[in-house]
N, C-alpha and C positions, 0 to 999 in steps of 0.2 A: 878517144876508148879510155876510162883509165881503168884499167885492170887487179886493181890493188885488191878486191873482194875477191876477185876469180885467185886469186894466188892468195891471196892470207886464205879463207877456205882449202882449200888444197897444199897450203901445207899443216895445215890443221890435220887432216885426215889422211896424209901421210903420217906424221907424230905419229897418232892414234897408232895404223896400222903399221910401221916404225916395231915402235911395241909392242903390238900382238903378235907377230912374228917372231921378235924376240924371247916374249914368255913362253911363245910357243901352244899361244890359245886358240882354238879351234874358233874358226868366224862363223861354223853354222850356228854353235851355244849362242853367240851373241847376237843374230839373227832371228828371233824368235816373233815370229809373227803375233801373237798376243800383246806381249807387249806395246812390239811396235804399236797396233792398232790405238790401243787406248794411247799414248803418250800425244802422235800424230791429232786424233778425232778428236782428244777432250782437249788436245791446247788449242786445237784451234777453233772446236765450240764453243770452249772458254769465250774464245778473243773475239766470236763473232757477237757472243752473248753480252759482249760488254760496250759496243759501240755497235754502229746501226748498223744493216745490212747492203745501204749503199756503199758507205763510205768501209765498209772490208772486203767489198767487192775492189773497191778500187784500189784496196790497198795491195793486192793483189798483183794488177793489173802495174801496180809503180814497179816491182822486184827487178819486172827486169832493166829496168836504171841504177838499179846499184850497183850490176856488171856490165852498165856499158853507158854511164850517166856521161856526160862529158863535161870539162872541166875546161872552159873557154880564161886564156891566161890575161890577167886584170891588163899588161902591158899593153896584148890585142885592142883591147878597150881603153885607151887610152890613142891611141894611136889613129886609130875612127876616131874617136872627138877632137883631138888634134886636127885632125882632114876637116873635120868640119867647119872649126873654128876659122881654117881661112877661106874653105868653099863663101862663108858668111861674108868674112871682112872685106873679099873683093865684089862677091856679088850682092849679097846683103842679104837678110834671115827669109824672104823670100826662093832666097835658090834651092832650102834645106827639104823645100816643100817635094821639088825631084830627086831630090839624092836621099828621101823619105821610100821613093820604092824601088832606091837598088840595096834595098837591107830586106833581112826574113827575120830577121829580128820586131815581133808583134808591138814590145813596150819601144824601139827604139822609133820604127812607125810612127807610135801616138806623141812621143814626146814633141818627133820633131813638127807631121803634123801641128801640132798644138802651136809651135813657138812660128810657126808659118801663119799660120791663123792669127799671130797677136796676143794668143794666150796672158792675161795677165800670170807675174815670172810666180809670186804669191802662191796662188791658185794653179796654177800648175805642179807646183813642189806639191799640192797636197794632192790632187788628185794622179801625182806617180807614188808619194809614200803610199796611195793606199793600194796602187796598181802591183806595188812590189809586198805588202802587206795575201789581198789575194792571190800573189799567182805562188806562194812557200807556204800557205796554208793547206791544201790536199799533199803536197808531199811531209813537213809538217807530223798530218794527218799521222800518212799512211806509221812513216817512222817511229811517231805513238802505240802504231796498233802491233810492230813488228816485237816496239820493244816489252810492249806490254807481254806478244807473245812467249818472250825470254823469260818473263815474273813465272809460267803459268808452269812453267815446259817443266822445272826440278821437282814442284810441288805434285805434278800428275803423276808423275814417276814415283816419287813418295808411293802417293797412293795404290797407285799398280803394287809394288812391295807390300804392302801392310796386305793386298786383297791375296797375295800369295803366296804370303808366309801365315796366314789362315790355313794355307792348303795344308803350306807344310809344318804346319800344328796338327792339324785331321788324322796324318801320316806319320806319329811320332813313334808309332809299333812296328814301323817298316823300317829299320836302320839304316837298311842298305839303298834305300832311294831317298834317303833324308839331304845327303850330297849333291845333285844332279840337281833336287828342289828346291833348296837355298839357294846353287849360282843359281837356277832361272830367275827367282822370286826378286835379285837382286837387277839383272839384264833392267826392268822398267825405269828402273833411278839411273841410271846407267845412260840410256833411252834421254833420259829428264834432261840430265845437267849435259850430256851430248848435244842435242839438235839445242837447245838453249843457246849455249856458248860456241857453236861451230856454224847457226844458222839463223834463228832471230835477233840473237844481239847484233851479229856483225852489219846483219842488211837493217832492221832499224836503225842503227850510227852509220852509216856511209848515207841513208838515205835523210837522216839530220846533217849529215853534212853536202851533203849535194844541197839539200835547202840554202844551208846557208852563204854557201859561195855563187849562187847564184844570186838571190839576195844580197849578196856585196858585190858581186859587178855590176848589178842593176843600181844599188845606190852609188857605186861608183857613176856610171854610165850616168843616170839622175844628176847629179852635182856637175858632172862637164857639160854636160848640153843644159841646163841653165847659165850655166859659166859665158856659154855661149849665145846666149840669149841678151847676158848684161853686157854684153857684146868687150868678156877675155882674148887678151892676147895672146897668138896662141900657146908663142914660146914661155908663155910663164904658168897658162895651166898645163900646158903637161908635165911641168914643174911638182905645179900644183896635184894634180892631180896622181903624182910619181908617192908624193912624198904621203898622199896618202893610205898607198898601199905598204906592209906588212915587208920590210928588207927584203927578207925571205921566199915571197911572192914577186918580187917583180921584179925577175926573167936576166939578173946580171947589170951587165952598166949597160942598157938600150936604155936610149934618149928617149923622153914622147915626142920631140919636137921633128923627129921625123917624118912620123905619120904615112909610112908613106907614100911620102911624095919625093924619096929622094935624098932628102937633109934641108929640106928647103925651107925657111920660116913662111912660106908664101908665096902670091904671082906679085906683090908690091917689092919686092925686095928683101935680101936673108933678115937676124935677125939683129945683127947692128944697126940695123941701115932703123928696125923698128923701136931699140932699145933706144935711137936718135931721135925720133920723133916724140917718142913717148916724152923724154927729156925736154924738148922743145916746147 
């Protein structure tokens, strides 16, 4: 679970309420039902109007993922792939069919099953690339939906302020009431800006980031499994996959050659022995 979104939103609201306390602003003056109803209701309504109802519902269902989305470390993917390479090297590609049953990841299961079935490498690459794109599409759609809400909210807040100011202008003959009326008028703008920058845009940005990270994971997995199909040597495969990962995301000095096998290069001998065989 990545709690960055929770921490960020709590920190933002905490800073806001800290300012409210320091400025001695009454909270009751900020939580006015009418402008909040307009901002939340009209913003969500405009968002739904800008897409299909099915996509809007799916977008709201994706909200929990922004708070609890799991990010798989690249090193874990590399270790799994190198372990599969060692299995294929010692027992053949048909043994990967049994390995597919040990994994819960549908993407990996599909790839391993096709490798075991003897699918051509070029055709398998096309299949997996299409799978990566289709898997990322729903989350990207949800991200675009909430980024859209972030664009609508400030404008809706301004509309609410304009509506309230018409009420203020209608009461110019009551100077004692102008101050509270003007203050209330700007609450709609406050909630429009607040919801856009504290809720909608962070949620949309986090969903977009999660979609990118998952696409990167599946791409790394695809390249590794295609190399396994081609018969790549496990240790060299681990180094190649590690080179595909940005240095900051490599998880320190972990070596892909370990691959959950206690640091062994495979059942046929250690890495030096493999290098000697390749040289021969």
